[in-house]
C-alpha positions as CSV (number, residue, x, y, z in Angstrom):
1,X,12.0,-31.5,-12.5
2,X,9.0,-29.5,-13.8
3,X,11.2,-28.0,-16.5
4,X,12.4,-31.4,-17.6
5,X,8.8,-32.6,-17.9
6,X,7.8,-29.5,-19.8
7,X,10.7,-29.9,-22.2
8,X,9.9,-33.6,-22.7
9,X,6.3,-32.8,-23.4
10,X,7.3,-30.1,-25.9
11,X,9.6,-32.3,-27.7
12,X,7.1,-35.1,-27.8
13,X,4.5,-32.7,-29.3
14,X,7.0,-31.6,-31.9
15,X,7.5,-35.3,-33.0
16,X,3.7,-35.7,-33.3
17,X,3.4,-32.9,-35.9
18,X,3.2,-33.7,-39.6
19,X,6.4,-34.6,-41.4
20,X,6.7,-31.2,-43.2
21,X,7.3,-29.5,-39.8
22,X,10.3,-31.7,-38.9
23,X,12.7,-29.4,-40.9
24,X,11.5,-26.4,-38.9
25,X,11.8,-28.4,-35.6
26,X,15.4,-29.2,-36.5
27,X,16.1,-25.6,-37.2
28,X,14.7,-24.7,-33.8
29,X,16.7,-27.5,-32.1
30,X,19.9,-26.2,-33.7
31,X,19.2,-22.7,-32.5
32,X,18.4,-23.9,-29.0
33,X,21.4,-26.2,-28.7
34,X,23.5,-23.5,-27.0
35,X,20.9,-22.8,-24.3
36,X,21.8,-24.7,-21.2
37,X,19.0,-23.6,-18.9
38,X,16.1,-26.1,-19.5
39,X,13.4,-23.5,-18.7
40,X,14.9,-21.0,-21.1
41,X,15.3,-23.7,-23.7
42,X,11.7,-24.9,-23.3
43,X,10.4,-21.3,-23.6
44,X,12.6,-20.7,-26.7
45,X,11.4,-23.9,-28.4
46,X,7.8,-23.0,-27.7
47,X,8.2,-19.5,-29.2
48,X,10.2,-20.8,-32.1
49,X,7.7,-23.6,-33.0
50,X,4.8,-21.1,-32.7
51,X,6.5,-18.7,-35.1
52,X,7.1,-21.6,-37.6
53,X,3.5,-22.6,-37.3
54,X,2.3,-19.1,-38.1
55,X,4.6,-19.0,-41.1
56,X,3.2,-22.3,-42.4
57,X,-0.3,-21.1,-41.8
58,X,0.4,-17.9,-43.9
59,X,1.9,-19.9,-46.7
60,X,-1.1,-22.3,-46.7
61,X,-3.5,-19.3,-46.8
62,X,-1.6,-17.9,-49.8
63,X,-1.7,-21.3,-51.5
64,X,-5.4,-21.6,-50.9
65,X,-6.1,-18.1,-52.2
66,X,-4.1,-18.8,-55.4
67,X,-5.9,-22.1,-55.9
68,X,-9.3,-20.4,-55.4
69,X,-8.5,-17.6,-57.9
70,X,-7.1,-20.1,-60.5
71,X,-10.3,-22.2,-60.2
72,X,-12.5,-19.1,-60.6
73,X,-10.6,-18.0,-63.7
74,X,-10.9,-21.5,-65.2
75,X,-14.6,-21.6,-64.4
76,X,-15.1,-18.2,-66.0
77,X,-13.3,-19.5,-69.1
78,X,-10.9,-16.5,-69.1
79,X,-8.0,-16.4,-71.4
80,X,-5.1,-14.1,-72.2
81,X,-5.0,-10.6,-70.9
82,X,-8.5,-10.8,-69.2
83,X,-7.3,-13.9,-67.2
84,X,-4.1,-12.2,-66.2
85,X,-5.9,-9.0,-65.1
86,X,-8.4,-11.1,-63.1
87,X,-5.7,-13.2,-61.4
88,X,-3.6,-10.2,-60.5
89,X,-6.5,-8.5,-58.9
90,X,-7.8,-11.7,-57.2
91,X,-4.4,-12.5,-55.7
92,X,-4.1,-9.1,-54.1
93,X,-7.8,-8.7,-53.1
94,X,-9.0,-8.6,-49.6
95,X,-12.1,-10.7,-49.6
96,X,-13.7,-8.6,-46.9
97,X,-13.2,-5.3,-48.7
98,X,-16.2,-4.8,-50.9
99,X,-15.1,-1.3,-52.1
100,X,-12.7,-2.9,-54.6
101,X,-14.6,-5.6,-56.5
102,X,-13.3,-7.9,-59.2
103,X,-13.0,-6.2,-62.6
104,X,-15.9,-7.0,-65.0
105,X,-15.0,-9.8,-67.4
């Protein structure tokens, strides 16, 4: 009974997530369809959805970084090769590593 409640709560939580996550939830559901034990299925769904969430977070971080770099290049009024060099460096830069600063523009 506890397993059924846990599975129900997990599934309800997955429906409460934003719409972009539904594709990933469906992928997890398809993979979990062959698991008959409710406890194992609930554990699999939990780990699968956590992995999907981590991937989405990483993609969002990359998007934010690119947007930040593009805005900086635009504000600095960079063009051509200087803009390309700046963006290439900015995309790869670790913001916490001060030993590798942006190139002088």
